[in-house]
Structure formats: structure tokens, C-alpha cells
MIKOL-689191 format. One record per residue (C-alpha): residue number from 0; x, y, z. Coordinates in Angstrom, 1 decimal, decimal comma, always signed. Each point is the difference from the previous one (the first is absolute). Layout:
<sites>
+-----+--------+--------+--------+
: num :     xx :     yy :     zz :
+-----+--------+--------+--------+
: NUM :      X :      Y :      Z :
...
+-----+--------+--------+--------+
</sites>
This chain:
<sites>
+-----+--------+--------+--------+
: num :     xx :     yy :     zz :
+-----+--------+--------+--------+
:   0 :  +27,3 :  -16,1 :  -22,2 :
:   1 :   +1,1 :   +0,4 :   +3,6 :
:   2 :   +0,4 :   +2,9 :   +2,3 :
:   3 :   +3,7 :   +0,4 :   -0,8 :
:   4 :   -0,5 :   +0,8 :   -3,7 :
:   5 :   -1,0 :   +3,4 :   -1,3 :
:   6 :   -2,2 :   +0,3 :   -3,1 :
:   7 :   -1,6 :   +3,0 :   -1,6 :
:   8 :   -3,1 :   -2,0 :   -0,6 :
:   9 :   -0,5 :   -0,5 :   +3,7 :
:  10 :   +0,2 :   +3,7 :   +0,9 :
:  11 :   -2,9 :   +1,6 :   +1,7 :
:  12 :   -0,6 :   +2,3 :   -3,0 :
:  13 :   -0,6 :   -3,1 :   -2,2 :
:  14 :   -1,8 :   -2,2 :   +2,5 :
:  15 :   -2,3 :   +2,4 :   +1,7 :
:  16 :   -2,3 :   +0,8 :   -3,0 :
:  17 :   -0,6 :   -3,8 :   -0,3 :
:  18 :   -0,6 :   -0,4 :   +3,7 :
:  19 :   -2,4 :   +3,0 :   +0,0 :
:  20 :   -2,0 :   -1,6 :   -2,9 :
:  21 :   -0,3 :   -3,2 :   +1,9 :
:  22 :   -1,3 :   +1,8 :   +3,0 :
:  23 :   -2,4 :   +2,0 :   -2,1 :
:  24 :   -1,4 :   -3,2 :   -1,5 :
:  25 :   -0,2 :   -1,7 :   +3,4 :
:  26 :   -1,9 :   +2,9 :   +1,6 :
:  27 :   -2,2 :   +0,3 :   -3,1 :
:  28 :   -1,2 :   -3,5 :   +0,8 :
:  29 :   -0,4 :   +0,7 :   +3,7 :
:  30 :   -2,0 :   +3,1 :   -0,8 :
:  31 :   -2,1 :   -1,8 :   -2,6 :
:  32 :   -1,1 :   -2,4 :   +2,7 :
:  33 :   -0,9 :   +2,7 :   +2,5 :
:  34 :   -3,5 :   -1,3 :   +0,6 :
:  35 :   +1,2 :   -3,6 :   +0,3 :
:  36 :   +2,2 :   -0,4 :   +3,0 :
:  37 :   +0,4 :   -3,8 :   -0,5 :
:  38 :   +1,5 :   +0,7 :   -3,5 :
:  39 :   +2,2 :   +2,7 :   +1,4 :
:  40 :   +1,3 :   -2,5 :   +2,5 :
:  41 :   +0,6 :   -2,5 :   -2,7 :
:  42 :   +1,9 :   +2,5 :   -2,2 :
:  43 :   +2,1 :   +0,9 :   +3,1 :
:  44 :   +0,7 :   -3,6 :   +0,7 :
:  45 :   +0,8 :   -1,0 :   -3,6 :
:  46 :   +1,9 :   +3,0 :   -1,2 :
:  47 :   +1,0 :   +1,9 :   +3,1 :
:  48 :   +3,0 :   -2,2 :   +0,7 :
:  49 :   +1,3 :   +0,6 :   -3,5 :
:  50 :   -0,5 :   +3,7 :   +0,2 :
:  51 :   +1,7 :   +0,3 :   +3,4 :
:  52 :   +2,9 :   -2,1 :   -1,3 :
:  53 :   +0,4 :   +2,4 :   -2,9 :
:  54 :   +0,1 :   +3,0 :   +2,3 :
:  55 :   +2,7 :   -1,7 :   +2,2 :
:  56 :   +2,4 :   +0,4 :   -3,0 :
:  57 :   +0,4 :   +3,7 :   +1,0 :
:  58 :   +2,5 :   +1,0 :   +2,6 :
:  59 :   -0,9 :   +2,4 :   +2,8 :
:  60 :   +1,1 :   +3,2 :   -1,7 :
:  61 :   -1,9 :   -0,9 :   -3,2 :
:  62 :   -3,1 :   -1,0 :   +2,1 :
:  63 :   +0,0 :   +3,4 :   +1,7 :
:  64 :   +0,2 :   +1,8 :   -3,3 :
:  65 :   -2,7 :   -2,2 :   -1,5 :
:  66 :   -2,3 :   +0,7 :   +3,0 :
:  67 :   +0,5 :   +3,8 :   -0,5 :
:  68 :   -0,5 :   +0,0 :   -3,8 :
:  69 :   -2,5 :   -2,7 :   -0,8 :
:  70 :   -3,6 :   -0,1 :   +1,4 :
:  71 :   -0,5 :   -3,7 :   -0,8 :
:  72 :   +3,3 :   -0,9 :   +1,8 :
:  73 :   -1,0 :   +2,2 :   +2,9 :
:  74 :   -3,3 :   -1,9 :   +0,2 :
:  75 :   +1,9 :   -3,3 :   +0,0 :
:  76 :   +2,3 :   +1,2 :   +2,7 :
:  77 :   -2,9 :   +1,1 :   +2,2 :
:  78 :   -1,7 :   -3,4 :   -0,5 :
:  79 :   +3,0 :   -2,3 :   +0,1 :
:  80 :   -0,9 :   -1,5 :   +3,4 :
:  81 :   -2,6 :   -2,0 :   -2,0 :
:  82 :   +2,8 :   -1,8 :   -1,9 :
:  83 :   +2,6 :   -0,2 :   +2,7 :
:  84 :   -1,7 :   -1,7 :   +2,9 :
+-----+--------+--------+--------+
</sites>
């Protein structure tokens, strides 16, 4: 698949629910480690790159819509400086 092909399976309506589930699972881990900052850092280091890469699959318009409509995506958007240093 490249950027010049169009596929219904790569539309935002199909992809976003899966992206949102990944973000929810990721932040579930982060929140579970709330009292253990060293574990939070490890989860960020080990999984944060993958999570941020997944979110990069959205174009700007889709990202704006996701930030408006999804609390977990809004949280990622507010904390993205952790992943994009």
C-alpha cells in the first residue's frame, strides 16, 4: 500500500476505532503504573514509539476530528511532546 492508492479499509472510519483501542490500552498501562514512575517511563520508552507511529497514520483533518471527538486521542495529542522529542 502506498500513498497513491485508495482503499476503503484504510479510511478513517475503519482505522480510527482500532487506533483508539490501542491508545486506550496504552494509557491503561500508563495509568496502572501511576505510583511507579520508573515503570511509566519504561512503558513510554517501549510502547510510546509504536503508539505515536500509529497516530501518525492520520492526516491533519482526521487528527483534528479525532482530538475533538475522542478523549483518549485528545490526551495523546496533549502529551505528544513526550514521544516527539
